[in-house]
C-alpha positions, 0 to 999 in steps of 0.5 A, a space after each residue: 366721099 370715102 368710107 372705111 369698114 370701121 366707120 360703116 360697121 361701127 355702132 354709135 355705142 362703140 364710139 363713146 367711152 363705156 359704150 361697149 359695156 352698156 351694149 353688153 348690159 343691154 344684151 344681157 338684160 334682153 337675154 334674161 327677159 327672153 328666158 323669163 318670158 319663155 318660162 311664163 309661156 311654158 307655165 301658162 301652157 300647162 294650165 287647163 282651158 278652164 284655168 286659162 278661162 278663169 284668168 281671162 285668157 285662151 290658148 291663142 292669147 298666151 304669147 300676146 299676154 306674156 309679151 304685154 300685147 293684151 289690154 288690161 281687163 276692166 278692174 271695176 267690180 260686178 256692181 259697176 264700181 266699188 272695191 276696184 275703182 
């Protein structure tokens, strides 16, 4: 069995028509999302500890919260039901 460099290093997206355009769009979207997340982290780092506590975060949780790795808080009101249910 022989393999050439073009078959080893050629991604599947490049073998179909329009695949390269889709690849570029995906990369552009990923780069855009990266900068949006960085701006959110930068903004949250400017908050005081009290402001972070008010929104349910600590400084060590900022990155995880921005990337969506934090569980959502319980949305029930203080009376155990009501407006948030």
